Steps between C-alpha positions, in 0.01 A plus 500: 500500500635843411446729795656765715638427846162501674537277806143372463611285206756302702249231594443432129871438441553288811329188361734498198220475240534869412839657434559868558638706212563831670472842343828686451345847518570541871858374466564723199366803685759455776782487244362817336495675839863404568610601151331841526641566846853367451558456127588137569633315196392170656142625539505624139612157380224332701238732346626412153491128571147523633399692188635221278292244688 
């Protein structure tokens, strides 16, 4: 199931019949914040890799 990190879904994943495919939007946003604040080359690379996915 493609979903965000909502904790209410954890019971669905626990049985093993449904596999979580998490959304990268929240992860990407953190890299964007770091890149804007610090100009981090590592954060910029991560943003590019996420974009290619």
